N, C-alpha and C positions, 0 to 999 in steps of 0.2 A: 075094284074098290079103291077109292083115293086114300092116300095116307093122311092121317090126322094132322091138322095144322099145329105146328110147334110155335108156341109163343116166343118172341124174341126178347129174352131178358139179358141184361148185361151180365157178364161173367162176374161171379162173386168169389172172393178168396175162400179157399178151403179152410175151414176151422177144424182143428184137431181137438180131440177130447183127451183129457188126462184119464188115468185109470179110475179116479174117483168120480168121473162123469163131468167135471167142470171143464170149461172151454179154455184152451191155451190162447195166448195172445195172437192177434192177427198176423199171419205169416208175412203179409205184405206191408206191415207197419214199418215206417222208417226207423232206423236205429241211430242213436246219437253217437257221434264219434267219441271214443274213449279218451279220457285225460284232458278234456278241454279246459277245466279249471286249473290243472297243473300247468298246462301250456301257457295259459293267460298269466299266471303268477311268474312264470319264467320270463316271459316277454317284458312284463313290468319291471322285474329285477334288472334285466339287461338295460332297459331304458334308464333306470335310476343310476346304474353304474356309469353309463356313457354320457348321460346328459344331466348329471346331478346339479350342475350350476344353473339349470333351467328351473329348478325347484325354488319358489320364491322364499325370501327370508322373512316375510311377514305373512301371517302372524307368528310370533314365538320363535323367530330365527330357525324355522324348520330346515332351511337349506344348510345352514351351518351345523345344525344338529345331525342331519344326515351325513354330512361330510366328515364329522368327527369320528363316526363309527363306520365309514364307508367300506373298509376292507372286510368287515364282518358280513356284508351282503353275500360274500362268497359262500357262507354257510348254507344259504338257501339252496344251492345246487345239490349237495348230498341229501338234504332234507326232502326236496321234491323228487329226488331220484327214486326213493322208496315207493311212494304211491304210483309213480310212472311204471315201475317194474311190476308192481302188484296188479295193475290194470292192463299190463301188456300193451301199453299205448305207444305206438310208433310216433304219433304226433307229439306227445309230451316229451319223449326222449330226444327228438330232433329239436324241439323248442328249448330244451335244457342246454343245448350247445351254445345258445346265444349268451346267457349270463356267464357261462364258463369261459367263453372267448373274451367277453368284455372284462371279466375279472383279471384274466391273464394279461390282457393288454394294459391294464392299469397298474397291476401289482406284481405281475410275474417276474419283473426284473429284481424285485426284492428277495426272491427265492433263489436267485443265482448264487453260485459260490463267490465268496469274497475275493477281491483282487489280491493276489499274492505278491504284487509288484512292490517296489520300494515306497516308503512313506517317510515324512519328515517330522511329524508331530503326532503324538497321541494325546487326545483331549478327553477330559471327563466333565460331564455336566450332572449336577445333582441338586435338587431341592431337598435340603437336609431336614426340613420341617421345624417350625418354631416350638413344637411340643416334643421334640426328639429327646427321649430320656437317656440316651447313650451316645452323646456326641463323640466321646473318645473312641468307642467301638466303631462308629461311622467313619471317623478319620482313618482308623487302621484299615478298614475295608477299602477305602479309596486309595490308600497307599499301595495296596496289592495290585492295582491296575498299572503301576509303573508309568504313570502319565507324565507328560511334559507341562501341561497346563490343566488346572482344575478350577471350574467355576461353581460357586455355591450360592444358593439363595435361602432366604428365611433365616439368616444369621441373627441371633439374639445377643444382647449385651452379655448375658451370662455364658452362652456357649462359644462366643467368638474367641476368648482366650484359650479355650480347650482346643479348638481347631488350630489356632496359631501355633501352640506348643507342639501338637502332634504332627503337624505338617512341616514344621520348620526345617527338619533335617534334610528332607528331600527337596523342598521348595524354599530356597533362600529369599525369594522375592514374592511379595504379595501386596495387594491393594484392596481396600474395602471402602465402599460408599454405601451408607445406609445399611440395608439388610442384604446386600449382594457383595461378593468378594471374588477375587481372582488370585490363585497361587500359581507360580511359574518357576521352572528351573532356569529360565532365561531372564535376564534383566528386564525390568519394566520402566517405562518413562511416559511422560505426558498423561498421567492419570487424571481423569476428570469425570464428574458426574454427567450423565445423559438424562435430560429431563423428559420423562415419558409419562408425566402425571396427567390423567384425564381432568377435565374441568370439574371444579368443586372439591378437588383433593388438595389438602394443605401442603406447605413446603416441607414438612417433616417426612413426607412420603418419598423416599429415595430408593428406587429399584433399578437404576441403570448406571453403568460405568463404562468408560472407554479408556483403553490403555494401549501403548505400543510395546510389543514384545520384540526384543532384539535377538532374533534367532540366528543360527549360523547361515541360514538361507536368506537372511535379510529381514527388514522390518515388517511386522504384521500388526495391523490394527485389530485388537481383540475387544469385542463388546460382550458384556454380561448384562442380561436383562431378565426381569421377572414381571410379566404382564399381569394385569388384574385377572382374578378368577372369574369364571362364568357360573351362573346359577341355573339349576334345573328345577322346575316346579310345575304344578298344575294350578290353574289352567293356562298360565302364561308361557309355558314352554321354556326355552333357553334364553337367558338374559346375558348378552355379551357386549352391550353398548360401550362400557368402559374398556373392556379388552380390545375392542376394535379401534377405539380412539387412541389408546396407548400404542397399538400396533402401527397406526398411521404416523404417530410421532417418531417411533423407532425407525420406521421406513424412511422418513424424511432425514433423520440423522445419518443413516447409512448412505442415502443418496448424496448427501453433502460431504461425505468422507473423502478426503483427498488421497489417502493411501490406496495403492492399487490392490493390495491383498488384505482381505478382511475375513475374520473368523467371528461368528456369533455363537455364543453359548447361552442357554437360558431356559427357564420354565416359561414357555410362551402361552401356556394354557390353550393351545390350539394345535391341531394336527396340520401337516403341510397341505392337506386337501381342503382345509377349511378356508372359505373365501375371506373370512375376517382377517386372515394372516397374509393376504395378497400383497399389501404394501411392503412387506418384508420378504416373503418367499419369491416374489417376482424378480428380486434383485440378486438373490443368492442361490447357489447350487445346494440342493438338498442332499441328504445322506444317500450313499450308495446302497448295496445289498444289505438286507437285514430289516426285520420288522421293528425290533427293539421297543416293544410296548413298555411304557414306563409308569402308567397310572391306571388304577390304584395298585399299590404294591401287592396287596393280598390276592388280586386277580386282575392282572393288567389287561386293559381293554383298548388303550390308545397310547400313542407316543405324543405326549404334549411337552416333553423335554427335548429340545432340539439342538443340533450342532450343524451349522450351515457355513458356507464359505463363498467368497468372491475371489476370482483369479487364483483359485486353488481347488483341489479335488478331494471331497470327502469320500475316501475309498470304501469304507464300510462303517456300520454302526451296530452295536449290540447292547443289550441291557446287562447289568451286573446283578449279583445276588442282593437280596433285600438287606437293608440296614434298619435303623430305628425310625426311618421316615415312612410316610405314606406314598412316596415316590420311589421308583427304582433308579439307581444311577445308570447313565448311559455313557458308553465310551466309543470314540471314533478315531480312526486313523486318517490323517490328512496329509496329502501330498502337495507340497508348495511348488 
């Protein structure tokens, strides 16, 4: 007796039943790799850290806005590490190495110990705020830094005599132009204003000065500048046209400077990563180790108060305790 003919049916996946009788998922169904969203976010973060200048500045100066807070992209790494570990995703963990390496390449040097080598000048930069209710206390706080030169911005006619009296004992030399001033333990000469006014601003707006400091190491051209503020808002984003125009004028003045050694101190309303500051930062050496976030004083998010130099080395920079201003003072050691 012949065997019965068996119908040729394609093999079907075995479907298992749960205890309640419902079917489980198809055992052969493809599974999605874990942590794909976390990995994608990590890759995007790494790209922004590495190629931030490729982000367009229109609309709303998005590129400059990103660059203002660029170091804070590093926070993404520990934030994404939590879901990567919870999902036990090897893909996500490997992807997180990309932003970690990109951040260290960009900002890792700022975490290194300060250079303990010799220095010639201690410089302090501080926007003292035109609504500072305690200029005398602010001056005393600055004196504790034992600086050789101090640059101040937002000096008002009422507060200026207070600073002049409080700082006179340590700094016998000072110069003031408009709302910016320079105090020095070394003699100053050739003091003059630096015109960094954007178009449409009247002649009473004076926020730049240039002087020559006669240090034991030789003459140093010292610039003090206060660039226009930027504005953040919805839906237009960041407005920095006047700041950028003023930065270009300051950069032109520094480019025309005949002195070999230059020190710039000021509230530039820009971080050194912000492309709007390129006319200035491309000519000068930025500060060495230290984040030194200076604004806002209540919760510092960015260093917009800068100390830079040409033909000199800014050994390190750090922020000082809060005063009556909305900015923190910053102090740097400079090797001539």
